[in-house]
mmCIF file of the N, C-alpha and C atoms, coordinates in Angstrom:
data_MODEL
# 
_entry.id   MODEL 
# 
loop_
_atom_site.group_PDB 
_atom_site.id 
_atom_site.type_symbol 
_atom_site.label_atom_id 
_atom_site.label_alt_id 
_atom_site.label_comp_id 
_atom_site.label_asym_id 
_atom_site.label_entity_id 
_atom_site.label_seq_id 
_atom_site.pdbx_PDB_ins_code 
_atom_site.Cartn_x 
_atom_site.Cartn_y 
_atom_site.Cartn_z 
_atom_site.occupancy 
_atom_site.B_iso_or_equiv 
_atom_site.pdbx_formal_charge 
_atom_site.auth_seq_id 
_atom_site.auth_comp_id 
_atom_site.auth_asym_id 
_atom_site.auth_atom_id 
_atom_site.pdbx_PDB_model_num 
ATOM 1   N N  . MET A 1 1  ? -68.670 -17.805 -31.666 1.00 0.00 ? 1  MET A N  1 
ATOM 2   C CA . MET A 1 1  ? -67.510 -17.506 -32.485 1.00 0.00 ? 1  MET A CA 1 
ATOM 3   C C  . MET A 1 1  ? -66.531 -18.684 -32.469 1.00 0.00 ? 1  MET A C  1 
ATOM 4   N N  . LYS A 1 2  ? -66.371 -19.292 -31.292 1.00 0.00 ? 2  LYS A N  1 
ATOM 5   C CA . LYS A 1 2  ? -65.439 -20.406 -31.161 1.00 0.00 ? 2  LYS A CA 1 
ATOM 6   C C  . LYS A 1 2  ? -65.913 -21.612 -31.969 1.00 0.00 ? 2  LYS A C  1 
ATOM 7   N N  . LYS A 1 3  ? -67.226 -21.828 -32.013 1.00 0.00 ? 3  LYS A N  1 
ATOM 8   C CA . LYS A 1 3  ? -67.781 -22.945 -32.771 1.00 0.00 ? 3  LYS A CA 1 
ATOM 9   C C  . LYS A 1 3  ? -67.557 -22.749 -34.273 1.00 0.00 ? 3  LYS A C  1 
ATOM 10  N N  . ILE A 1 4  ? -67.739 -21.525 -34.745 1.00 0.00 ? 4  ILE A N  1 
ATOM 11  C CA . ILE A 1 4  ? -67.535 -21.231 -36.167 1.00 0.00 ? 4  ILE A CA 1 
ATOM 12  C C  . ILE A 1 4  ? -66.067 -21.407 -36.541 1.00 0.00 ? 4  ILE A C  1 
ATOM 13  N N  . LEU A 1 5  ? -65.171 -20.930 -35.681 1.00 0.00 ? 5  LEU A N  1 
ATOM 14  C CA . LEU A 1 5  ? -63.739 -21.055 -35.945 1.00 0.00 ? 5  LEU A CA 1 
ATOM 15  C C  . LEU A 1 5  ? -63.312 -22.518 -35.968 1.00 0.00 ? 5  LEU A C  1 
ATOM 16  N N  . THR A 1 6  ? -63.809 -23.306 -35.018 1.00 0.00 ? 6  THR A N  1 
ATOM 17  C CA . THR A 1 6  ? -63.473 -24.725 -34.962 1.00 0.00 ? 6  THR A CA 1 
ATOM 18  C C  . THR A 1 6  ? -63.976 -25.450 -36.202 1.00 0.00 ? 6  THR A C  1 
ATOM 19  N N  . THR A 1 7  ? -65.222 -25.175 -36.581 1.00 0.00 ? 7  THR A N  1 
ATOM 20  C CA . THR A 1 7  ? -65.798 -25.801 -37.770 1.00 0.00 ? 7  THR A CA 1 
ATOM 21  C C  . THR A 1 7  ? -65.024 -25.413 -39.028 1.00 0.00 ? 7  THR A C  1 
ATOM 22  N N  . SER A 1 8  ? -64.644 -24.148 -39.121 1.00 0.00 ? 8  SER A N  1 
ATOM 23  C CA . SER A 1 8  ? -63.888 -23.681 -40.284 1.00 0.00 ? 8  SER A CA 1 
ATOM 24  C C  . SER A 1 8  ? -62.521 -24.352 -40.366 1.00 0.00 ? 8  SER A C  1 
ATOM 25  N N  . LEU A 1 9  ? -61.837 -24.484 -39.240 1.00 0.00 ? 9  LEU A N  1 
ATOM 26  C CA . LEU A 1 9  ? -60.522 -25.128 -39.236 1.00 0.00 ? 9  LEU A CA 1 
ATOM 27  C C  . LEU A 1 9  ? -60.613 -26.602 -39.602 1.00 0.00 ? 9  LEU A C  1 
ATOM 28  N N  . ILE A 1 10 ? -61.625 -27.291 -39.105 1.00 0.00 ? 10 ILE A N  1 
ATOM 29  C CA . ILE A 1 10 ? -61.797 -28.702 -39.446 1.00 0.00 ? 10 ILE A CA 1 
ATOM 30  C C  . ILE A 1 10 ? -62.091 -28.847 -40.933 1.00 0.00 ? 10 ILE A C  1 
ATOM 31  N N  . LEU A 1 11 ? -62.987 -28.017 -41.450 1.00 0.00 ? 11 LEU A N  1 
ATOM 32  C CA . LEU A 1 11 ? -63.323 -28.068 -42.871 1.00 0.00 ? 11 LEU A CA 1 
ATOM 33  C C  . LEU A 1 11 ? -62.105 -27.758 -43.732 1.00 0.00 ? 11 LEU A C  1 
ATOM 34  N N  . PHE A 1 12 ? -61.337 -26.752 -43.354 1.00 0.00 ? 12 PHE A N  1 
ATOM 35  C CA . PHE A 1 12 ? -60.145 -26.388 -44.110 1.00 0.00 ? 12 PHE A CA 1 
ATOM 36  C C  . PHE A 1 12 ? -59.125 -27.520 -44.119 1.00 0.00 ? 12 PHE A C  1 
ATOM 37  N N  . SER A 1 13 ? -58.926 -28.159 -42.969 1.00 0.00 ? 13 SER A N  1 
ATOM 38  C CA . SER A 1 13 ? -57.941 -29.245 -42.910 1.00 0.00 ? 13 SER A CA 1 
ATOM 39  C C  . SER A 1 13 ? -58.395 -30.443 -43.740 1.00 0.00 ? 13 SER A C  1 
ATOM 40  N N  . LEU A 1 14 ? -59.697 -30.746 -43.742 1.00 0.00 ? 14 LEU A N  1 
ATOM 41  C CA . LEU A 1 14 ? -60.189 -31.841 -44.571 1.00 0.00 ? 14 LEU A CA 1 
ATOM 42  C C  . LEU A 1 14 ? -60.030 -31.532 -46.059 1.00 0.00 ? 14 LEU A C  1 
ATOM 43  N N  . LEU A 1 15 ? -60.336 -30.314 -46.438 1.00 0.00 ? 15 LEU A N  1 
ATOM 44  C CA . LEU A 1 15 ? -60.189 -29.933 -47.845 1.00 0.00 ? 15 LEU A CA 1 
ATOM 45  C C  . LEU A 1 15 ? -58.726 -29.935 -48.272 1.00 0.00 ? 15 LEU A C  1 
ATOM 46  N N  . LEU A 1 16 ? -57.851 -29.466 -47.406 1.00 0.00 ? 16 LEU A N  1 
ATOM 47  C CA . LEU A 1 16 ? -56.425 -29.447 -47.729 1.00 0.00 ? 16 LEU A CA 1 
ATOM 48  C C  . LEU A 1 16 ? -55.889 -30.864 -47.868 1.00 0.00 ? 16 LEU A C  1 
ATOM 49  N N  . GLY A 1 17 ? -56.311 -31.746 -46.986 1.00 0.00 ? 17 GLY A N  1 
ATOM 50  C CA . GLY A 1 17 ? -55.866 -33.136 -47.061 1.00 0.00 ? 17 GLY A CA 1 
ATOM 51  C C  . GLY A 1 17 ? -56.351 -33.822 -48.323 1.00 0.00 ? 17 GLY A C  1 
ATOM 52  N N  . SER A 1 18 ? -57.586 -33.575 -48.705 1.00 0.00 ? 18 SER A N  1 
ATOM 53  C CA . SER A 1 18 ? -58.093 -34.204 -49.924 1.00 0.00 ? 18 SER A CA 1 
ATOM 54  C C  . SER A 1 18 ? -57.406 -33.638 -51.156 1.00 0.00 ? 18 SER A C  1 
ATOM 55  N N  . GLN A 1 19 ? -57.030 -32.377 -51.121 1.00 0.00 ? 19 GLN A N  1 
ATOM 56  C CA . GLN A 1 19 ? -56.331 -31.782 -52.263 1.00 0.00 ? 19 GLN A CA 1 
ATOM 57  C C  . GLN A 1 19 ? -54.961 -32.427 -52.437 1.00 0.00 ? 19 GLN A C  1 
ATOM 58  N N  . GLN A 1 20 ? -54.272 -32.701 -51.356 1.00 0.00 ? 20 GLN A N  1 
ATOM 59  C CA . GLN A 1 20 ? -52.961 -33.336 -51.451 1.00 0.00 ? 20 GLN A CA 1 
ATOM 60  C C  . GLN A 1 20 ? -53.092 -34.764 -51.957 1.00 0.00 ? 20 GLN A C  1 
ATOM 61  N N  . LEU A 1 21 ? -54.156 -35.450 -51.594 1.00 0.00 ? 21 LEU A N  1 
ATOM 62  C CA . LEU A 1 21 ? -54.359 -36.803 -52.082 1.00 0.00 ? 21 LEU A CA 1 
ATOM 63  C C  . LEU A 1 21 ? -54.680 -36.807 -53.572 1.00 0.00 ? 21 LEU A C  1 
ATOM 64  N N  . MET A 1 22 ? -55.419 -35.820 -54.026 1.00 0.00 ? 22 MET A N  1 
ATOM 65  C CA . MET A 1 22 ? -55.806 -35.760 -55.433 1.00 0.00 ? 22 MET A CA 1 
ATOM 66  C C  . MET A 1 22 ? -54.634 -35.335 -56.320 1.00 0.00 ? 22 MET A C  1 
ATOM 67  N N  . SER A 1 23 ? -53.627 -34.693 -55.747 1.00 0.00 ? 23 SER A N  1 
ATOM 68  C CA . SER A 1 23 ? -52.539 -34.187 -56.566 1.00 0.00 ? 23 SER A CA 1 
ATOM 69  C C  . SER A 1 23 ? -51.507 -35.247 -56.923 1.00 0.00 ? 23 SER A C  1 
ATOM 70  N N  . GLN A 1 24 ? -51.610 -36.443 -56.363 1.00 0.00 ? 24 GLN A N  1 
ATOM 71  C CA . GLN A 1 24 ? -50.665 -37.505 -56.678 1.00 0.00 ? 24 GLN A CA 1 
ATOM 72  C C  . GLN A 1 24 ? -51.016 -38.102 -58.032 1.00 0.00 ? 24 GLN A C  1 
ATOM 73  N N  . PRO A 1 25 ? -50.091 -38.120 -58.991 1.00 0.00 ? 25 PRO A N  1 
ATOM 74  C CA . PRO A 1 25 ? -50.398 -38.678 -60.313 1.00 0.00 ? 25 PRO A CA 1 
ATOM 75  C C  . PRO A 1 25 ? -50.565 -40.194 -60.234 1.00 0.00 ? 25 PRO A C  1 
ATOM 76  N N  . PRO A 1 26 ? -51.497 -40.739 -60.987 1.00 0.00 ? 26 PRO A N  1 
ATOM 77  C CA . PRO A 1 26 ? -51.677 -42.192 -60.960 1.00 0.00 ? 26 PRO A CA 1 
ATOM 78  C C  . PRO A 1 26 ? -50.531 -42.894 -61.682 1.00 0.00 ? 26 PRO A C  1 
ATOM 79  N N  . GLU A 1 27 ? -50.290 -44.113 -61.316 1.00 0.00 ? 27 GLU A N  1 
ATOM 80  C CA . GLU A 1 27 ? -49.249 -44.906 -61.964 1.00 0.00 ? 27 GLU A CA 1 
ATOM 81  C C  . GLU A 1 27 ? -49.735 -45.317 -63.350 1.00 0.00 ? 27 GLU A C  1 
ATOM 82  N N  . PRO A 1 28 ? -48.878 -45.234 -64.358 1.00 0.00 ? 28 PRO A N  1 
ATOM 83  C CA . PRO A 1 28 ? -49.296 -45.664 -65.686 1.00 0.00 ? 28 PRO A CA 1 
ATOM 84  C C  . PRO A 1 28 ? -49.471 -47.184 -65.728 1.00 0.00 ? 28 PRO A C  1 
ATOM 85  N N  . PRO A 1 29 ? -50.328 -47.672 -66.608 1.00 0.00 ? 29 PRO A N  1 
ATOM 86  C CA . PRO A 1 29 ? -50.526 -49.120 -66.694 1.00 0.00 ? 29 PRO A CA 1 
ATOM 87  C C  . PRO A 1 29 ? -49.251 -49.823 -67.157 1.00 0.00 ? 29 PRO A C  1 
ATOM 88  N N  . SER A 1 30 ? -49.154 -51.108 -66.850 1.00 0.00 ? 30 SER A N  1 
ATOM 89  C CA . SER A 1 30 ? -47.955 -51.849 -67.228 1.00 0.00 ? 30 SER A CA 1 
ATOM 90  C C  . SER A 1 30 ? -47.842 -51.916 -68.752 1.00 0.00 ? 30 SER A C  1 
ATOM 91  N N  . GLY A 1 31 ? -46.638 -51.826 -69.243 1.00 0.00 ? 31 GLY A N  1 
ATOM 92  C CA . GLY A 1 31 ? -46.397 -51.849 -70.680 1.00 0.00 ? 31 GLY A CA 1 
ATOM 93  C C  . GLY A 1 31 ? -46.588 -50.498 -71.337 1.00 0.00 ? 31 GLY A C  1 
ATOM 94  N N  . HIS A 1 32 ? -46.801 -49.483 -70.542 1.00 0.00 ? 32 HIS A N  1 
ATOM 95  C CA . HIS A 1 32 ? -47.010 -48.139 -71.096 1.00 0.00 ? 32 HIS A CA 1 
ATOM 96  C C  . HIS A 1 32 ? -45.672 -47.549 -71.491 1.00 0.00 ? 32 HIS A C  1 
ATOM 97  N N  . GLY A 1 33 ? -45.528 -47.250 -72.746 1.00 0.00 ? 33 GLY A N  1 
ATOM 98  C CA . GLY A 1 33 ? -44.313 -46.600 -73.217 1.00 0.00 ? 33 GLY A CA 1 
ATOM 99  C C  . GLY A 1 33 ? -43.083 -47.454 -73.021 1.00 0.00 ? 33 GLY A C  1 
ATOM 100 N N  . ASP A 1 34 ? -42.902 -48.434 -73.868 1.00 0.00 ? 34 ASP A N  1 
ATOM 101 C CA . ASP A 1 34 ? -41.765 -49.335 -73.720 1.00 0.00 ? 34 ASP A CA 1 
ATOM 102 C C  . ASP A 1 34 ? -40.432 -48.594 -73.783 1.00 0.00 ? 34 ASP A C  1 
ATOM 103 N N  . THR A 1 35 ? -40.355 -47.552 -74.605 1.00 0.00 ? 35 THR A N  1 
ATOM 104 C CA . THR A 1 35 ? -39.117 -46.786 -74.722 1.00 0.00 ? 35 THR A CA 1 
ATOM 105 C C  . THR A 1 35 ? -39.274 -45.418 -74.066 1.00 0.00 ? 35 THR A C  1 
ATOM 106 N N  . GLY A 1 36 ? -40.161 -45.295 -73.137 1.00 0.00 ? 36 GLY A N  1 
ATOM 107 C CA . GLY A 1 36 ? -40.436 -44.016 -72.484 1.00 0.00 ? 36 GLY A CA 1 
ATOM 108 C C  . GLY A 1 36 ? -41.922 -43.702 -72.616 1.00 0.00 ? 36 GLY A C  1 
ATOM 109 N N  . ASN A 1 37 ? -42.339 -42.628 -72.054 1.00 0.00 ? 37 ASN A N  1 
ATOM 110 C CA . ASN A 1 37 ? -43.751 -42.260 -72.130 1.00 0.00 ? 37 ASN A CA 1 
ATOM 111 C C  . ASN A 1 37 ? -44.119 -41.886 -73.555 1.00 0.00 ? 37 ASN A C  1 
ATOM 112 N N  . GLN A 1 38 ? -45.199 -42.469 -74.028 1.00 0.00 ? 38 GLN A N  1 
ATOM 113 C CA . GLN A 1 38 ? -45.681 -42.197 -75.375 1.00 0.00 ? 38 GLN A CA 1 
ATOM 114 C C  . GLN A 1 38 ? -46.762 -41.133 -75.322 1.00 0.00 ? 38 GLN A C  1 
ATOM 115 N N  . ASN A 1 39 ? -46.823 -40.316 -76.345 1.00 0.00 ? 39 ASN A N  1 
ATOM 116 C CA . ASN A 1 39 ? -47.854 -39.289 -76.443 1.00 0.00 ? 39 ASN A CA 1 
ATOM 117 C C  . ASN A 1 39 ? -49.184 -39.956 -76.783 1.00 0.00 ? 39 ASN A C  1 
ATOM 118 N N  . ALA A 1 40 ? -50.228 -39.594 -76.094 1.00 0.00 ? 40 ALA A N  1 
ATOM 119 C CA . ALA A 1 40 ? -51.536 -40.207 -76.320 1.00 0.00 ? 40 ALA A CA 1 
ATOM 120 C C  . ALA A 1 40 ? -52.208 -39.662 -77.574 1.00 0.00 ? 40 ALA A C  1 
ATOM 121 N N  . GLY A 1 41 ? -51.712 -38.603 -78.136 1.00 0.00 ? 41 GLY A N  1 
ATOM 122 C CA . GLY A 1 41 ? -52.326 -38.007 -79.312 1.00 0.00 ? 41 GLY A CA 1 
ATOM 123 C C  . GLY A 1 41 ? -53.096 -36.753 -78.933 1.00 0.00 ? 41 GLY A C  1 
ATOM 124 N N  . ASN A 1 42 ? -53.708 -36.173 -79.916 1.00 0.00 ? 42 ASN A N  1 
ATOM 125 C CA . ASN A 1 42 ? -54.460 -34.948 -79.691 1.00 0.00 ? 42 ASN A CA 1 
ATOM 126 C C  . ASN A 1 42 ? -55.935 -35.273 -79.518 1.00 0.00 ? 42 ASN A C  1 
ATOM 127 N N  . ALA A 1 43 ? -56.554 -34.659 -78.543 1.00 0.00 ? 43 ALA A N  1 
ATOM 128 C CA . ALA A 1 43 ? -57.983 -34.847 -78.312 1.00 0.00 ? 43 ALA A CA 1 
ATOM 129 C C  . ALA A 1 43 ? -58.738 -33.774 -79.096 1.00 0.00 ? 43 ALA A C  1 
ATOM 130 N N  . PRO A 1 44 ? -59.747 -34.155 -79.872 1.00 0.00 ? 44 PRO A N  1 
ATOM 131 C CA . PRO A 1 44 ? -60.507 -33.155 -80.619 1.00 0.00 ? 44 PRO A CA 1 
ATOM 132 C C  . PRO A 1 44 ? -61.404 -32.352 -79.678 1.00 0.00 ? 44 PRO A C  1 
ATOM 133 N N  . ILE A 1 45 ? -61.218 -31.033 -79.658 1.00 0.00 ? 45 ILE A N  1 
ATOM 134 C CA . ILE A 1 45 ? -62.044 -30.188 -78.807 1.00 0.00 ? 45 ILE A CA 1 
ATOM 135 C C  . ILE A 1 45 ? -62.841 -29.182 -79.617 1.00 0.00 ? 45 ILE A C  1 
ATOM 136 N N  . GLY A 1 46 ? -62.726 -29.222 -80.928 1.00 0.00 ? 46 GLY A N  1 
ATOM 137 C CA . GLY A 1 46 ? -63.367 -28.221 -81.767 1.00 0.00 ? 46 GLY A CA 1 
ATOM 138 C C  . GLY A 1 46 ? -64.875 -28.210 -81.653 1.00 0.00 ? 46 GLY A C  1 
ATOM 139 N N  . GLY A 1 47 ? -65.533 -29.377 -81.749 1.00 0.00 ? 47 GLY A N  1 
ATOM 140 C CA . GLY A 1 47 ? -66.986 -29.419 -81.711 1.00 0.00 ? 47 GLY A CA 1 
ATOM 141 C C  . GLY A 1 47 ? -67.552 -28.924 -80.400 1.00 0.00 ? 47 GLY A C  1 
ATOM 142 N N  . GLY A 1 48 ? -66.992 -29.383 -79.298 1.00 0.00 ? 48 GLY A N  1 
ATOM 143 C CA . GLY A 1 48 ? -67.473 -28.960 -77.990 1.00 0.00 ? 48 GLY A CA 1 
ATOM 144 C C  . GLY A 1 48 ? -67.215 -27.486 -77.739 1.00 0.00 ? 48 GLY A C  1 
ATOM 145 N N  . LEU A 1 49 ? -66.090 -26.994 -78.252 1.00 0.00 ? 49 LEU A N  1 
ATOM 146 C CA . LEU A 1 49 ? -65.761 -25.589 -78.069 1.00 0.00 ? 49 LEU A CA 1 
ATOM 147 C C  . LEU A 1 49 ? -66.766 -24.709 -78.788 1.00 0.00 ? 49 LEU A C  1 
ATOM 148 N N  . PHE A 1 50 ? -67.145 -25.079 -80.007 1.00 0.00 ? 50 PHE A N  1 
ATOM 149 C CA . PHE A 1 50 ? -68.111 -24.283 -80.751 1.00 0.00 ? 50 PHE A CA 1 
ATOM 150 C C  . PHE A 1 50 ? -69.492 -24.333 -80.103 1.00 0.00 ? 50 PHE A C  1 
ATOM 151 N N  . ILE A 1 51 ? -69.847 -25.463 -79.523 1.00 0.00 ? 51 ILE A N  1 
ATOM 152 C CA . ILE A 1 51 ? -71.140 -25.555 -78.822 1.00 0.00 ? 51 ILE A CA 1 
ATOM 153 C C  . ILE A 1 51 ? -71.141 -24.623 -77.616 1.00 0.00 ? 51 ILE A C  1 
ATOM 154 N N  . LEU A 1 52 ? -70.057 -24.641 -76.828 1.00 0.00 ? 52 LEU A N  1 
ATOM 155 C CA . LEU A 1 52 ? -69.988 -23.770 -75.663 1.00 0.00 ? 52 LEU A CA 1 
ATOM 156 C C  . LEU A 1 52 ? -69.983 -22.299 -76.050 1.00 0.00 ? 52 LEU A C  1 
ATOM 157 N N  . LEU A 1 53 ? -69.262 -21.945 -77.101 1.00 0.00 ? 53 LEU A N  1 
ATOM 158 C CA . LEU A 1 53 ? -69.255 -20.556 -77.559 1.00 0.00 ? 53 LEU A CA 1 
ATOM 159 C C  . LEU A 1 53 ? -70.635 -20.126 -78.038 1.00 0.00 ? 53 LEU A C  1 
ATOM 160 N N  . GLY A 1 54 ? -71.322 -21.018 -78.757 1.00 0.00 ? 54 GLY A N  1 
ATOM 161 C CA . GLY A 1 54 ? -72.668 -20.699 -79.233 1.00 0.00 ? 54 GLY A CA 1 
ATOM 162 C C  . GLY A 1 54 ? -73.646 -20.525 -78.085 1.00 0.00 ? 54 GLY A C  1 
ATOM 163 N N  . LEU A 1 55 ? -73.575 -21.413 -77.085 1.00 0.00 ? 55 LEU A N  1 
ATOM 164 C CA . LEU A 1 55 ? -74.456 -21.283 -75.929 1.00 0.00 ? 55 LEU A CA 1 
ATOM 165 C C  . LEU A 1 55 ? -74.165 -20.008 -75.142 1.00 0.00 ? 55 LEU A C  1 
ATOM 166 N N  . GLY A 1 56 ? -72.895 -19.659 -75.021 1.00 0.00 ? 56 GLY A N  1 
ATOM 167 C CA . GLY A 1 56 ? -72.533 -18.412 -74.330 1.00 0.00 ? 56 GLY A CA 1 
ATOM 168 C C  . GLY A 1 56 ? -73.037 -17.192 -75.069 1.00 0.00 ? 56 GLY A C  1 
ATOM 169 N N  . ALA A 1 57 ? -72.935 -17.198 -76.400 1.00 0.00 ? 57 ALA A N  1 
ATOM 170 C CA . ALA A 1 57 ? -73.426 -16.077 -77.199 1.00 0.00 ? 57 ALA A CA 1 
ATOM 171 C C  . ALA A 1 57 ? -74.948 -15.972 -77.095 1.00 0.00 ? 57 ALA A C  1 
ATOM 172 N N  . ALA A 1 58 ? -75.649 -17.110 -77.122 1.00 0.00 ? 58 ALA A N  1 
ATOM 173 C CA . ALA A 1 58 ? -77.109 -17.089 -76.999 1.00 0.00 ? 58 ALA A CA 1 
ATOM 174 C C  . ALA A 1 58 ? -77.531 -16.568 -75.632 1.00 0.00 ? 58 ALA A C  1 
ATOM 175 N N  . TYR A 1 59 ? -76.837 -16.983 -74.575 1.00 0.00 ? 59 TYR A N  1 
ATOM 176 C CA . TYR A 1 59 ? -77.163 -16.515 -73.233 1.00 0.00 ? 59 TYR A CA 1 
ATOM 177 C C  . TYR A 1 59 ? -76.923 -15.011 -73.113 1.00 0.00 ? 59 TYR A C  1 
ATOM 178 N N  . GLY A 1 60 ? -75.811 -14.532 -73.662 1.00 0.00 ? 60 GLY A N  1 
ATOM 179 C CA . GLY A 1 60 ? -75.521 -13.095 -73.634 1.00 0.00 ? 60 GLY A CA 1 
ATOM 180 C C  . GLY A 1 60 ? -76.550 -12.300 -74.407 1.00 0.00 ? 60 GLY A C  1 
ATOM 181 N N  . ALA A 1 61 ? -76.958 -12.822 -75.567 1.00 0.00 ? 61 ALA A N  1 
ATOM 182 C CA . ALA A 1 61 ? -77.974 -12.131 -76.366 1.00 0.00 ? 61 ALA A CA 1 
ATOM 183 C C  . ALA A 1 61 ? -79.294 -12.073 -75.609 1.00 0.00 ? 61 ALA A C  1 
ATOM 184 N N  . LYS A 1 62 ? -79.657 -13.153 -74.912 1.00 0.00 ? 62 LYS A N  1 
ATOM 185 C CA . LYS A 1 62 ? -80.898 -13.159 -74.129 1.00 0.00 ? 62 LYS A CA 1 
ATOM 186 C C  . LYS A 1 62 ? -80.842 -12.128 -73.013 1.00 0.00 ? 62 LYS A C  1 
ATOM 187 N N  . LYS A 1 63 ? -79.681 -12.045 -72.330 1.00 0.00 ? 63 LYS A N  1 
ATOM 188 C CA . LYS A 1 63 ? -79.535 -11.077 -71.243 1.00 0.00 ? 63 LYS A CA 1 
ATOM 189 C C  . LYS A 1 63 ? -79.647 -9.646  -71.767 1.00 0.00 ? 63 LYS A C  1 
ATOM 190 N N  . VAL A 1 64 ? -79.042 -9.367  -72.924 1.00 0.00 ? 64 VAL A N  1 
ATOM 191 C CA . VAL A 1 64 ? -79.118 -8.025  -73.508 1.00 0.00 ? 64 VAL A CA 1 
ATOM 192 C C  . VAL A 1 64 ? -80.548 -7.720  -73.917 1.00 0.00 ? 64 VAL A C  1 
ATOM 193 N N  . TYR A 1 65 ? -81.241 -8.682  -74.510 1.00 0.00 ? 65 TYR A N  1 
ATOM 194 C CA . TYR A 1 65 ? -82.630 -8.480  -74.933 1.00 0.00 ? 65 TYR A CA 1 
ATOM 195 C C  . TYR A 1 65 ? -83.526 -8.222  -73.725 1.00 0.00 ? 65 TYR A C  1 
ATOM 196 N N  . THR A 1 66 ? -83.346 -8.999  -72.656 1.00 0.00 ? 66 THR A N  1 
ATOM 197 C CA . THR A 1 66 ? -84.149 -8.815  -71.451 1.00 0.00 ? 66 THR A CA 1 
ATOM 198 C C  . THR A 1 66 ? -83.895 -7.442  -70.833 1.00 0.00 ? 66 THR A C  1 
ATOM 199 N N  . LEU A 1 67 ? -82.638 -7.031  -70.772 1.00 0.00 ? 67 LEU A N  1 
ATOM 200 C CA . LEU A 1 67 ? -82.300 -5.717  -70.242 1.00 0.00 ? 67 LEU A CA 1 
ATOM 201 C C  . LEU A 1 67 ? -82.916 -4.616  -71.089 1.00 0.00 ? 67 LEU A C  1 
ATOM 202 N N  . HIS A 1 68 ? -82.873 -4.781  -72.403 1.00 0.00 ? 68 HIS A N  1 
ATOM 203 C CA . HIS A 1 68 ? -83.463 -3.794  -73.313 1.00 0.00 ? 68 HIS A CA 1 
ATOM 204 C C  . HIS A 1 68 ? -84.976 -3.698  -73.090 1.00 0.00 ? 68 HIS A C  1 
ATOM 205 N N  . GLN A 1 69 ? -85.647 -4.839  -72.917 1.00 0.00 ? 69 GLN A N  1 
ATOM 206 C CA . GLN A 1 69 ? -87.092 -4.838  -72.689 1.00 0.00 ? 69 GLN A CA 1 
ATOM 207 C C  . GLN A 1 69 ? -87.434 -4.172  -71.351 1.00 0.00 ? 69 GLN A C  1 
ATOM 208 N N  . GLU A 1 70 ? -86.642 -4.406  -70.319 1.00 0.00 ? 70 GLU A N  1 
ATOM 209 C CA . GLU A 1 70 ? -86.891 -3.787  -69.016 1.00 0.00 ? 70 GLU A CA 1 
ATOM 210 C C  . GLU A 1 70 ? -86.711 -2.280  -69.086 1.00 0.00 ? 70 GLU A C  1 
ATOM 211 N N  . GLN A 1 71 ? -85.692 -1.823  -69.791 1.00 0.00 ? 71 GLN A N  1 
ATOM 212 C CA . GLN A 1 71 ? -85.470 -0.389  -69.937 1.00 0.00 ? 71 GLN A CA 1 
ATOM 213 C C  . GLN A 1 71 ? -86.595 0.252   -70.740 1.00 0.00 ? 71 GLN A C  1 
ATOM 214 N N  . LYS A 1 72 ? -87.083 -0.459  -71.738 1.00 0.00 ? 72 LYS A N  1 
ATOM 215 C CA . LYS A 1 72 ? -88.179 0.027   -72.574 1.00 0.00 ? 72 LYS A CA 1 
ATOM 216 C C  . LYS A 1 72 ? -89.451 0.183   -71.730 1.00 0.00 ? 72 LYS A C  1 
ATOM 217 N N  . GLU A 1 73 ? -89.725 -0.772  -70.846 1.00 0.00 ? 73 GLU A N  1 
ATOM 218 C CA . GLU A 1 73 ? -90.903 -0.720  -69.989 1.00 0.00 ? 73 GLU A CA 1 
ATOM 219 C C  . GLU A 1 73 ? -90.795 0.420   -68.978 1.00 0.00 ? 73 GLU A C  1 
ATOM 220 N N  . THR A 1 74 ? -89.604 0.670   -68.431 1.00 0.00 ? 74 THR A N  1 
ATOM 221 C CA . THR A 1 74 ? -89.462 1.756   -67.466 1.00 0.00 ? 74 THR A CA 1 
ATOM 222 C C  . THR A 1 74 ? -89.614 3.118   -68.130 1.00 0.00 ? 74 THR A C  1 
ATOM 223 N N  . LEU A 1 75 ? -89.218 3.228   -69.383 1.00 0.00 ? 75 LEU A N  1 
ATOM 224 C CA . LEU A 1 75 ? -89.389 4.506   -70.088 1.00 0.00 ? 75 LEU A CA 1 
ATOM 225 C C  . LEU A 1 75 ? -90.852 4.758   -70.426 1.00 0.00 ? 75 LEU A C  1 
ATOM 226 N N  . GLU A 1 76 ? -91.626 3.706   -70.683 1.00 0.00 ? 76 GLU A N  1 
ATOM 227 C CA . GLU A 1 76 ? -93.035 3.858   -71.009 1.00 0.00 ? 76 GLU A CA 1 
ATOM 228 C C  . GLU A 1 76 ? -93.847 4.265   -69.783 1.00 0.00 ? 76 GLU A C  1 
ATOM 229 N N  . GLU A 1 77 ? -93.403 3.890   -68.609 1.00 0.00 ? 77 GLU A N  1 
ATOM 230 C CA . GLU A 1 77 ? -94.144 4.222   -67.387 1.00 0.00 ? 77 GLU A CA 1 
ATOM 231 C C  . GLU A 1 77 ? -93.881 5.621   -67.029 1.00 0.00 ? 77 GLU A C  1 
# 
């Protein structure tokens, strides 16, 4: 029990330390926003979003079809 607790505490402290290091924002490059921070613009996410939605719908349809086939087989037996 003591070994598990020690390992868990060490792992937790390492993860917490890395999270604090990752949360520091990077410095902007020199010359960035001469009159203040400039907006980078809008990133297009439409195409990727539709691909993810389509893949999710296909996966859900496959799961429903598989479940339907399994129920059909159990009723036949």
